[in-house]
BAZANU-238318 format. One record per residue (C-alpha): residue number from 1; residue in one letter; z, y, x. Coordinates in nm, 3 decimals, padded with zeros to 5 digits, always signed. Each point is the difference from the previous one (the first is absolute). Example, Ala and Ser with C-alpha at 12.3 -4.5 7.8 and 13.67 -1.06 7.14 Angstrom:
1	A	+00.780	-00.450	+01.230
2	S	-00.066	+00.344	+00.137
This chain:
1	M	+00.075	-01.114	-03.514
2	E	+00.208	+00.310	+00.074
3	N	+00.145	-00.083	+00.342
4	L	+00.139	+00.349	+00.059
5	Q	+00.176	+00.056	-00.331
6	G	+00.291	+00.239	+00.046
7	K	-00.110	+00.115	+00.345
8	I	-00.027	+00.369	+00.090
9	A	-00.296	+00.090	+00.222
10	L	-00.098	+00.326	+00.168
11	V	-00.367	+00.028	+00.097
12	T	-00.115	+00.296	+00.210
13	G	-00.350	+00.142	-00.031
14	A	-00.041	-00.170	-00.338
15	S	-00.224	+00.253	-00.174
16	R	-00.319	-00.180	+00.106
17	G	-00.157	-00.273	+00.211
18	I	+00.214	-00.273	+00.149
19	G	+00.328	+00.163	-00.102
20	K	-00.108	+00.020	-00.364
21	A	-00.108	-00.366	+00.004
22	I	+00.334	-00.104	+00.152
23	A	+00.199	+00.196	-00.259
24	I	-00.195	-00.159	-00.284
25	E	+00.036	-00.355	+00.136
26	L	+00.374	+00.043	+00.052
27	A	+00.032	+00.127	-00.357
28	K	-00.199	-00.299	-00.127
29	E	+00.254	-00.224	+00.173
30	G	+00.283	+00.171	-00.187
31	A	+00.125	+00.257	+00.252
32	S	+00.092	+00.356	-00.098
33	V	-00.209	+00.225	+00.225
34	I	+00.057	+00.345	+00.146
35	I	-00.343	+00.152	+00.064
36	N	+00.021	+00.235	+00.298
37	Y	-00.282	+00.243	+00.079
38	S	-00.037	+00.333	+00.178
39	K	-00.285	+00.193	-00.165
40	D	-00.209	-00.194	-00.253
41	D	+00.173	+00.070	-00.333
42	D	-00.289	-00.133	-00.207
43	G	-00.023	-00.321	+00.202
44	A	+00.374	-00.059	-00.024
45	E	-00.006	+00.053	-00.376
46	T	-00.289	-00.247	-00.025
47	T	+00.197	-00.263	+00.194
48	L	+00.298	+00.059	-00.228
49	A	-00.214	-00.025	-00.315
50	E	-00.158	-00.328	+00.116
51	I	+00.340	-00.154	+00.070
52	I	+00.133	+00.107	-00.339
53	A	-00.313	-00.140	-00.169
54	L	+00.079	-00.334	+00.162
55	G	+00.348	+00.007	-00.147
56	G	+00.162	+00.092	+00.332
57	Y	+00.250	+00.270	+00.092
58	A	-00.050	+00.271	+00.261
59	K	+00.113	+00.346	+00.103
60	L	-00.174	+00.268	+00.207
61	Y	+00.145	+00.162	+00.311
62	K	-00.199	+00.270	+00.177
63	G	+00.084	+00.060	+00.365
64	N	-00.145	+00.007	+00.350
65	I	+00.154	-00.289	+00.194
66	S	-00.055	+00.165	+00.338
67	D	+00.309	+00.210	-00.077
68	Y	+00.333	-00.170	+00.080
69	N	+00.200	+00.173	-00.274
70	T	-00.264	-00.075	-00.261
71	C	+00.028	-00.370	+00.085
72	K	+00.378	+00.010	-00.031
73	K	-00.022	+00.176	-00.337
74	M	-00.255	-00.255	-00.119
75	I	+00.223	-00.297	+00.079
76	D	+00.300	+00.184	-00.146
77	Y	-00.200	+00.052	-00.321
78	V	-00.089	-00.370	-00.022
79	I	+00.364	-00.101	+00.046
80	E	+00.127	+00.258	-00.246
81	Y	-00.257	-00.086	-00.268
82	F	-00.031	-00.378	+00.045
83	G	+00.322	-00.089	+00.182
84	K	-00.176	-00.190	+00.280
85	I	-00.320	-00.048	+00.199
86	D	-00.136	-00.349	+00.056
87	I	-00.350	+00.066	+00.134
88	L	-00.138	+00.276	+00.222
89	I	-00.376	+00.012	+00.052
90	N	-00.091	+00.244	+00.280
91	N	-00.363	+00.044	-00.094
92	A	-00.073	+00.374	+00.027
93	G	-00.241	+00.072	+00.281
94	I	-00.250	+00.259	+00.119
95	S	-00.268	+00.000	+00.266
96	T	-00.223	+00.234	+00.197
97	I	-00.347	-00.088	+00.123
98	G	-00.129	+00.135	+00.330
99	L	+00.041	-00.001	+00.375
100	F	+00.362	-00.001	+00.112
101	M	-00.063	+00.278	+00.252
102	D	-00.109	+00.223	-00.290
103	S	+00.310	-00.069	-00.208
104	S	+00.254	+00.275	-00.060
105	K	+00.378	-00.010	+00.023
106	E	+00.000	+00.024	-00.378
107	D	-00.223	-00.309	-00.026
108	I	+00.238	-00.200	+00.219
109	D	+00.315	+00.126	-00.173
110	N	-00.137	-00.060	-00.351
111	V	-00.122	-00.355	+00.057
112	M	+00.306	-00.112	+00.194
113	G	+00.228	+00.178	-00.246
114	V	-00.133	-00.179	-00.307
115	N	-00.105	-00.333	+00.146
116	I	+00.296	-00.089	+00.217
117	R	+00.285	+00.250	-00.026
118	G	-00.012	-00.011	-00.379
119	A	+00.028	-00.378	-00.001
120	M	+00.290	+00.018	+00.244
121	Y	+00.181	+00.274	-00.194
122	L	-00.022	-00.186	-00.332
123	S	+00.099	-00.332	+00.154
124	K	+00.301	+00.159	+00.168
125	H	+00.126	+00.143	-00.329
126	A	-00.081	-00.309	-00.208
127	L	+00.153	-00.258	+00.234
128	P	+00.370	+00.072	-00.063
129	H	-00.055	-00.062	-00.372
130	M	-00.186	-00.326	+00.068
131	I	+00.246	-00.124	+00.261
132	S	+00.297	+00.068	-00.231
133	K	-00.155	-00.246	-00.248
134	G	-00.105	-00.248	+00.267
135	T	-00.362	+00.003	-00.111
136	G	-00.309	+00.220	+00.017
137	N	-00.368	+00.021	+00.084
138	I	-00.181	+00.257	+00.212
139	I	-00.378	-00.033	+00.026
140	N	-00.197	+00.235	+00.221
141	I	-00.372	+00.049	-00.054
142	S	-00.160	-00.003	+00.343
143	S	-00.365	-00.050	+00.099
144	I	-00.208	-00.232	+00.215
145	W	-00.055	+00.304	+00.222
146	G	+00.370	-00.005	+00.082
147	D	-00.071	-00.325	+00.184
148	V	-00.336	+00.063	+00.168
149	G	-00.047	+00.379	-00.020
150	A	-00.296	+00.195	-00.134
151	S	-00.218	+00.254	+00.175
152	C	+00.013	+00.343	-00.165
153	E	+00.320	-00.103	-00.182
154	V	+00.233	+00.003	+00.298
155	I	+00.292	+00.176	-00.169
156	Y	-00.022	-00.220	-00.308
157	S	-00.024	-00.318	+00.210
158	T	+00.297	+00.108	+00.209
159	S	+00.210	+00.067	-00.309
160	K	-00.079	-00.343	-00.141
161	G	+00.073	-00.167	+00.333
162	G	+00.339	+00.168	-00.019
163	I	+00.046	-00.131	-00.354
164	N	-00.067	-00.355	+00.122
165	L	+00.273	+00.020	+00.265
166	F	+00.234	+00.177	-00.240
167	T	-00.051	-00.290	-00.242
168	K	+00.068	-00.271	+00.256
169	S	+00.301	+00.173	+00.156
170	L	+00.166	+00.097	-00.325
171	A	-00.055	-00.347	-00.146
172	K	+00.201	-00.154	+00.284
173	E	+00.276	+00.257	-00.036
174	V	+00.057	-00.032	-00.374
175	A	-00.079	-00.369	-00.061
176	P	+00.368	-00.097	+00.040
177	M	+00.083	+00.244	-00.281
178	G	-00.245	-00.163	-00.245
179	V	-00.277	+00.262	+00.022
180	R	-00.359	-00.105	+00.068
181	V	-00.254	+00.231	+00.168
182	N	-00.372	-00.080	+00.013
183	A	-00.329	+00.185	+00.029
184	V	-00.343	-00.042	-00.153
185	A	-00.292	+00.109	+00.218
186	P	-00.311	+00.055	-00.213
187	G	-00.350	+00.007	+00.140
188	V	-00.269	+00.209	-00.168
189	I	+00.108	+00.051	-00.361
190	N	-00.209	+00.154	-00.275
191	T	+00.208	+00.316	-00.051
192	E	-00.046	+00.376	+00.016
193	M	+00.116	-00.003	+00.364
194	N	-00.338	-00.153	+00.089
195	S	-00.204	+00.218	-00.235
196	F	-00.125	+00.209	+00.294
197	L	-00.224	-00.290	+00.105
198	C	-00.365	+00.016	-00.106
199	E	-00.173	-00.309	-00.143
200	D	-00.163	-00.090	+00.332
201	E	+00.338	+00.019	+00.177
202	K	+00.159	-00.214	-00.270
203	N	-00.272	-00.262	+00.034
204	E	+00.040	-00.005	+00.379
205	L	+00.373	-00.053	-00.041
206	K	-00.053	-00.281	-00.247
207	E	-00.217	-00.178	+00.257
208	E	+00.303	-00.008	+00.233
209	I	+00.218	-00.165	-00.265
210	P	-00.043	-00.380	-00.025
211	M	+00.064	+00.011	-00.376
212	G	-00.278	+00.259	-00.031
213	R	+00.187	+00.249	-00.215
214	F	+00.279	+00.257	-00.008
215	G	+00.338	-00.105	-00.136
216	E	+00.132	+00.131	-00.329
217	A	+00.329	+00.187	-00.040
218	T	+00.111	-00.254	-00.261
219	E	-00.020	-00.275	+00.264
220	I	+00.252	+00.189	+00.213
221	G	+00.216	+00.068	-00.304
222	K	+00.019	-00.367	-00.094
223	L	+00.099	-00.100	+00.355
224	V	+00.274	+00.262	+00.014
225	A	+00.138	-00.114	-00.335
226	F	+00.004	-00.359	+00.127
227	L	+00.182	+00.101	+00.319
228	C	+00.271	+00.166	-00.210
229	N	+00.095	-00.308	-00.198
230	D	+00.239	-00.278	+00.093
231	S	-00.282	-00.240	+00.085
232	C	-00.014	+00.181	+00.334
233	S	+00.373	-00.006	+00.070
234	Y	-00.046	-00.131	+00.359
235	L	-00.282	+00.235	+00.095
236	T	+00.090	+00.309	+00.202
237	G	-00.126	+00.198	+00.299
238	Q	-00.365	-00.085	-00.070
239	I	-00.315	+00.214	+00.012
240	I	-00.240	-00.159	-00.248
241	K	-00.367	+00.091	+00.046
242	V	-00.217	+00.022	-00.312
243	D	-00.343	+00.080	+00.142
244	G	-00.253	-00.259	-00.115
245	G	+00.006	-00.157	+00.346
246	M	-00.107	+00.319	+00.181
247	I	+00.258	-00.012	+00.282
């Protein structure tokens, strides 16, 4: 059943991993999808090709969301081309691994710029178009580390903690205008972001997860698609953990 037929959805960081899975699931549900990415041309084209093969409709938009003007131009493009925006998925995210005291200014600026400022910039520009229609969905992709923190991922954890509070605060502010704001906080997901782990490290991590395995990007994609449909019309301001029982 195509629950999102006629909806227009922008997904950031959709050239691979969780973002790609979200874009595909939204397209399966009938939404037209704008695939945002910053560098990976081949990955973005692959996402586009897979959506088209499923009978869906999508467009590519290349741009770094840490730049305020780029975010404005992106939303302007969506409105000009599609006439509206119904769904904004703030998925794009980057991380650095290492001791915080060894991090550079560039590390801090890059992670905070993409992970939290980008989500805020896009939401700011998308909201007037949602509020004018009296309906809209913003879903931020957070992390379990935004709740409990992770050693050697201090900047990343901090950015995701900020996303959690951004989600809760914005949800309260825009609920009277018909816009819902939620977040999904994945645990360890089987994506390229975790490819730096060796097999022994992966096995150690799996032992900490009650379900005994990593999650799959498609599992996050299906949840996000569900949150976007009208079955969840009374759900807003929530941070939903998907971590196999880890936290």
